[in-house]
N, C-alpha and C positions, 0 to 999 in steps of 0.2 A: 694660861697655865694655870693648874691648879695648885693646892696645897697638897702636900704629900699623901696625907690619908685621903683625901677627895678624890686625887688621880687613882689611888688604888682601887678605889670603891667603884669609879668609873671604869676601870678597865677591868674589872672582874665581870662586867656586863656586857663588854665588848665580844662580838665575834669579828675575828679578822680573817679573812680566806680570800682564796682566789677564786672567782665565778666560773662554776664548770663550763658556762655557757658562752661568756663575754669575754672570758679571762682577764678581767680586770681583778685587780685588789680590793678590796671592798671595807669597810666597816660596818658592822649591822647592830644595833640594842635591839634585842627582841623584846626585852622585856620594858624597855621605855616605851616602845611603840606599841605595845599591848595596852601599857598603861593609857596611853593618850586615847586610845582606839575605845576603851572602855570608857574614857570621862565622857568624850563627844558622842557615844551612842546609849549613854545612862538615860536619857527621856525616852528613846526609842521604844515602841512595842515591843513584845517579845519575839511575836511571830512578824515583826516587818522585814519585808522581803530584801535581800542584799542586792546591793547594786553591781553586785557581779554574779547574780543567781545564773546568768546564762553562760557564764565563762566556766570552763572544765580544766580541771587541773594540770593537764598536760599542756594548757594554751599558756598559764601562767610559768609554767617551767620551760617551754620554748624559746622565751623571751629573756631568762634569766633570773627570775623573780625566785627569791630563795622559799626552801619547801617549807619551813617553820613558819613564814611569813603568811604562807597562802591563807591558813586557815584565820590569820587575824583579821586579815583584809575580809572575806566574807561577813565579816559582823557589820562592816561599814554598808550603811543603807543609802547615803546620797553623795554626792559630788563636795558638797561644803562640808562632810567630816572627812573625805578622802584629802580635801586640800589642807585639813588642820594635821593631817601626820606626813604629808607628802616630804616635809622638810627633814622629817627624822629616818630617810629612806637613803641608802646609798644614791647617787645622782642617776646613776642608769637604770637602776629597778625604779626611782621614782619615775623617772619619765616614762618607763613601760607601763606603769602603772594606770599613769595617768590617760596615756593612749590607749588602753584596753578599754578604759571606764567611759572614753568618747567613741567606743563603737568600732575601733582599727581592728582590723585581722592582725594576725602573728605575723603575717608575711609584710605587711605595712610596718606594725612596730620594728620588726629586726631591720628593714631596709631604712629606717628614720635612726634607729642607734646605730646602726653601721656608718651613715655618715656623721652621725654627732660627734660619735667617738672611736672613729677610723677604725672600726672592727674588721678582722679579716676574714671572719669564717672558717678558721683553720680549725683543727682539733685542739683542744684545751688539754694540757696537764695541769690538774689543780694543785700538784704538787712542785711545781717549777717555779719559784718565785722570782728568779732572775728576770727570765721570759716576761713575767705578769709583769714587775716593776719599769720594763721596757717598753709597755703600751701607752699611747699616746693618752687616752683615756686615764690612765692610771698615774700618769706623771702631771697631769693637771692638779691631784689631790695628795701625792706624797711624794718627797724629796729624801731621797738617801744620800747620808752625810757620813762623812768618816772622821770629822773633826770638829774641835768644839767652838775654834773661830767661825767657822761655817755655819755652824749651827745659830751663835752669837747673831751673827749678819742676818739669816732667815728670820730671826724672830723680832731684830729690833729695824727691820726694813722701814724706809720710810713709808708715808700714806699714799704717795704719789704712785709708787710700785704697786701696793693693792689696789689702786683706782682703775689701774692699767691690765688687771689680772686678765685672763683670758678663760671662759668655760671650754671644755673639748670642741663644742659644737661651734663657739666662736673661732676657734684658732684654726678651726677646718679652711673655714671661709676666709681666714687673715692670710694664712702661711699656704694657701696652694699655690703649688709654682706657677702656673697658667691657666687662665681663662681663656676659651677661644673667641674672644671679643667681649662685648660688655657684661658685666656681672651684676648682679643686686640682691640688696641684703634689707628685708623687712622685718618690723615688729613692734609691737606695743611699746610704751614709753617706759625707759628703764631696763631693756633688754641687752643694752651695749653695743647699739649701731655705730655709736661714736668712738666707740672703743676700738670695735673691730676696722673701722675706716681709717683710726689713728695706727695702728698695728699694720695693715694694709699700705698706706702710704711709707711707712718707715720699711717693711718688705721691698717695696717697689724700689725704694732710694738704695736699698744695698743691693738689688739687683743691678742696678747702675754702676755702683761703685766696683762690682766682681766684674764688671763688663769692660770696664774702664773707660766707659762714657763719660767724660769728662765735661760734657756740655749739655746732657742729659736732665731735666729737671720733671719733678713731680708736681703739680697742682693738687694742694687740698682747698676744694671750695664749698663754702659755706653761703648761710643765707644775711646774715649779720654781723655787724662788728663785734660786738659783744661776744658771739660764738668763736670770732676769728680770734679774738683776744685769748679765749680760753683754749682753742686747738693750737696756738702757737704757745703758750705759756707750758702746755702739756708735751710736745713735741722737742722743747728746749730741753726739759729735765729726762727726757725720756729715750732720745736719740743721742748717738754719738754725735760730734761736732761734723763730721763729714757726711754722715744722714742728714743732719737738720740744714747743712747749706744746700741739700740736693732737694727739699722741699719748701715747696712756697706757698704759703697760707693767705687764702685771700679770698672775699666775699666774692660773689658772680659779679655784683657791680661796680667793683673795683677794678675787678680784671677787664672787664667791657671798657671803661675808660681809658684805662692803662694801652689796650689794643687799639683802641681808636686813635689815641693819640700819636701813634708811630705816624699816623696818615698826615699830622699836623691840622687835623681837625678842631677846633676850638669849639665844645658847646657846653653851656652852664646847665645845671641840672634845674628844672623850675618844681618850685616848693607844689607841694600836693593842694594848699588852699588857692594858690595862684591858676594851678592848673583848672580848678574846679570852677574858679572864676571866668577863665575864658572859656570853658565846656558851656556855663551857663548861658553866658552871651552869645555863643554862638548858638545855641538850642533856641533860646528867643527868637533870633535873627530869623531863623530859617523855618519857623514855625513848628517844632518838634510837637509844643504843647497843644496843636491842633490833633494829635495824635496820643494826647496823655504821656508824652516822654517829655524827659528833662534832663539836664545837663548830667547828671548823675548815671542816668541810663546810658547817656551817649560815650560815658568813659568806659563805662562796663562792656557796652556792645564794642565801643574801640578795640579794648584791651584782648577780650575773649573771642572774639570771632574776626574781626577784620584784621589784626594786627598778628592774632595768633595762626591764623589760615594764611597769613601773608597774602592779602587782596590787595590789589592794587587798581580796580577800577569798581565803576559803578556797576557795568555788566557783571564783573565777577560777583562782585557783594549781590547783585539782583537773586543770584541762581545758588547761589553758597548754602551748604546746610549750617544750622545755629547751633552746635549740641551744646545742651544744656541752659539755654535761653528759653524764656517761656514766651508763649502767644507767639501766633504767626504773624509777621509783619507785612501787611501789604506792599506793592511796590512803589506806592506814592510814599510810604511810610519808610521804605528802604533810600529814598530818592531824598528824603527829606534829613537821613541821616547822615547819608553822604555828604550831601550840602554842609551840614552843620561840621560834621568829621573836617571836610576841606577849609572850611575858615578856620576853624579850631588850629589846626596843623598847620596853615599859613600864619597864625599869628604868631606861634611857637617858633617858626622859622624867621620870621620878621625879628624876633625879640634873641635870635641866637640861642635858643632854649631848645631842650628836650628832656623827654622823660628818660627813667634808667632804662626802660624797657626798650624804647626807640635805640638808646643807646649800644643796648645789647643786638639790638636787631642789625644796626651800622656794622658794628664789631664783628657779627659773625659774617656779612658779606665782604669784609676787608679781610677775614682771615680765609675765607674760600677762594678769593681771587690771587693770594699769593702761594707762592712754592714753599713745603716745607710747614710745619709745625710748632707753635712754642714749646710743646711739652710731649715727652715720651708717654706719660701714664697721666690720667687726672681720676681722683678719688673725690667724691660729690658726698657732701653731708647735708642732713635735714633736704631731702632732695623733692620732699612733697611740695615745696611752696614755689619751687621754680616755674617761671613761664615758657611757653614753647620759645619764645625768641632767646630766652637765657640758654635753655637745652640746645638750641641750634649754635649758640655760640660756643659752648662747651663741646658739642661733637665736632666743630671745626678747630679745636684747639688741639687734637689729638688725632693721629693717622689712626685709619679705623685699621684694627689686628688684633692680635693678642695681649691682653691687659690694657686695653686704653683706657674704658672706663668701668670703675668701682662705684656704685651707687647705694647710698643707705638712707634709707627715709621710711616714715610711717604717714600715712592719710589720716590716721585718728588725730595727728598733730597738726593738720593744715589749717592755717590761722590767714591765709591768702585765698584769693577765688581760683587759682591757676589748676584746672584740671586736664590732664594730659596723657595721652596713649604713647610712652616710649619709643613703640615700634613704628609710629606713624611718623614718626620723628628719625627713622632710621636708627633707633638704636635698639636691638634687638637681644632682650635678656631671656629669651624661651630656653628652657632647661640650663638656664645658669642664675635661676632665683632661689633664694632660702628665705625661711621666716624664722627669727628668733622668739621663744617662747618663754624663756624663764627671765623675771624681773631682778635685778640687781638693787635697783635702787628704793622700791615703793615695797612697804610692808604687804602682806598677805590679805589684811585687812583693809588697808587705802585701796590694792589693787582690785578687790573685791566691788567697793561702792563706786569707786571712779566709771565704770563702764556704764553704770545707768546714768551718767550724762548724756550716753551716746546711744541709748537704747530705741533700737526700731529703726535707726539709720545706716544706710548703706554707705559703707565705706571701700574704697578701692584698692587695689594692689600696685598702683601708679601705672597701670596698664591697661586700664579699661574692665580689670575683671574685679569682681568683689572679695576683699581679704577678711578670711574667717574671725569673727572676734571671739572664739573659745578656745580653750588650750594653755591660755596664757597661768602662769603662777608664780608667786615671789620665792625668795630663797630665804626670806624669814619673816617672823611673826612680829606682829605688835597691837598695840590699841585699836580701837576701831573709831573712825572720824567721829568728829563731835561737830553734831551740828545744831546751832543755837539760835534763836529768834528774838528780837528786842522789839520793843514799842518805838523806843528812838535812836538816832546815831550816836547819841551822847551815852546813852545807857553801853549800845554794841562797843562803844571806842572805850569805854572804863575797862569792860570785861574784857577784850583784847589785850589792854595793857597789863590787867592783873596776869593775866594766863602769861603773857611773855615776862614779867617779873616771876613768877613761878619757875617759869623755865631756866633762867639764869640762877636763881637761888638753887637750881639744882643741879648747876655746874656747868649747862650748855652755853657755850661761845654765843656771843654776840651775833659774830657774822652768820653763824648756822643757824639763825632764827630769821625766818621772812616772812613779809606781811606783802600780800599782792591783792588789788582790784583793779577793775575794768579800766577805769582812768586815773590822773595823776589827783584830780579834785575829789574822788572817792576815799584816797588816801589820806585826806587832811584829819578828818576828824580822830584817827587813831595816831595820827603823826603829832597831833597835839596832846593827846592822852598820853602819847609816851615823854613827852615834854614836861608835863604834870608830875609825871611817876619818875622823872629822874632816871628816864631812860635814853640811852645814846642810838641815836640810828642814822642812818645815810639813805641817798634816793639813788638806786642804779641809775646810771646814764647821766648824772649830773655832778655825783661827789662820789663816784666809784670807790676812790682810795681812802676816803674817809670811814674811819672806824664806828661800830654800831650795827644795831639791828638793820638789815637791808630791807629797804621797801622797793616796790616795782611794781608799775603798771603789769598786765597778763603779759601785754607783747615784750616787755624789758625782761621778764625771767624766763623765757623760753629758753632752754638748753642749760639752765642752772638747778641747783639742788639744795635743799635746807633739811638739815635733821628735824627741824620742828617750822609747820608753816602756818600761817593764818591766811585764808582767803575772805576777805571782807567786803561787807556792801554789796552782799549777793541779791540785791533787790528786784523785785518785779519792773521798776521804774527805769531800770540803767543797766540789767542784763537779762536780755540781749539790750546792748545798747542802742538807743531810738534812731540817730543818726546814722547807722552802720546797715540798718534794715530798710529795704525796698518793699513799697508799697505793693500789697498784693495786687490792688488795680493796675499797676504799672508794669508789673512781672513779674506774675506768681511762682514761675519756676527760678528767677533771682530769688525771690523774696525766702524760698523754701532754701537755697542755697545760702543767704546770707543767715538765716536761723542755724544751720550747720554749723557754718565757721564760727558762730558765737559759742556754740557748744565745744566746737574744737578747743578754742580759745580756754573756756573753763576746765574742761579737760586737761589740757595744756598745763594750765596753772596750778591744779588740783594734783597732779602727778609729779610737780617738783618736789612734794614733801618725802622723808625718807623714812621717820620714825611715827611722828603725832602729825595730823593735820586737823584744823580747824576751820568751818565754815559758817560765817554769821552772815546775819541779816537785820534788817531794823523795816519795820511798817511788814510789806506783803514780800513773801522770800521771791525769789525768782523761778519760774516756772521751768527753768533750764536744771534747775536740781533735780536727783531723782526724788519720786514721791511726792512732787507738787505739780 
């Protein structure tokens, strides 16, 4: 809300009208847009070619661009200038302009707008405000109220209600009455995939209630416990008690263990370091070192080829393709790998232990052998990190049919090695996949910098196809990321602590500030500097309920969000983390995958920032940083 005089000054500049093409009610501030364009193009040569030089006025008009806006847009020279003014336009016009700049035809633009804003294509009466206000795309931006009490309620609504707000493109996906089978939503960090998944779960729960299905349940599955806690907390405040009762939030690993427990099978999860010890022993005893292979190689070959493809014999393994794995393995080498694997698995079985992936695989078999399914609908968040064994489990958790699986994920954020083609696992999302492109969490300036971390890397769409990395935009602006290099860790830590103190003095809450690094050891210097500066802090994962600035490893901050974020210790000697990288001589393809995983991890960390991001290093900066 604005003071009286400022509100009147703002209102005098606004053009409120029904768009004659889309039928949506829009507010457009031409003077402000023109001034913004003038500011961002001031340094351009007078005769610099326009970004839209090849576009005709009728193309703009055909997709609903305001006539007064066209001449202003023609002064824009490049995409950076366009993104600088995109948020000053009505949402549908902003999307249309960006798609035209991306080279799409007017038919392609109209098809996308029709899907995202639920446009009918019927003739528009620009004088019929009642009809225009009923359009779904209008309702996402305007609320009609006739009482002071309702207005006060809207203006004083809690933050959680705004945090679960849906853009028309998101709403169309979340509240579609029925999908003919599995559906998939992808999109970069901050585009609202999780919000869509939450709304979809609530919608499906309500469908069960309306159908008087007292036993039906919706599974909302994700990857980590911290994400599960966040989802459950949001649903508890977002759903009615009856809706909430119908939704079960769980990690895939927890669901697998629960499913397996029904068979009275008792299995303890083996710890990662213990599994590595067993793999090293098996590799040594089976002569893997004769082929330049080791225990780490054995584990990845098992998880990514043998377990992923469900190979049960040396004969199967000997002829199986090994997609994504480097270097051809000779038959003697495969025989040695198989021998080592049998030894490792035998040791695990003798100890009554198994990995999470083994448990998922066994649970999938158990569900497949049973009649019926535990859930009516399954919604999957953070889908990019799931292994084929986990996908098989989720496929068996629900009967194939309408609205069975709803999948949300982003391969840009894949921080584990598992690459899958959903279609190969019996999950067909063809014709039912959409990509979200508007970022609601991260400023345009941060969004413009972070893709440089992944420059030149091929990112898939969870189905073996490449995911375009262009077309994303943020819904708001902010300061450019601050990149600082220091000679020593002490100097770096002192700078970060001083920056945090400045944020706190500005009124930013402790819990809205995050500090993240590749490992817990990398956080120690900054944590000590905060102690010296009398700044309260806590570590996510160990003392989550303790008040203070939030510190976390990059893995632990996945799925979280901070108003201000410091990514620290981004040094060449620890990012990429040496122990996480396969040597080129052992497996060149796996080496490349490991490097990409580290890039994705850094990308995930940096995109946790909402308004301000600082990235610091001491000594030599990481080669994963843009420009290094």
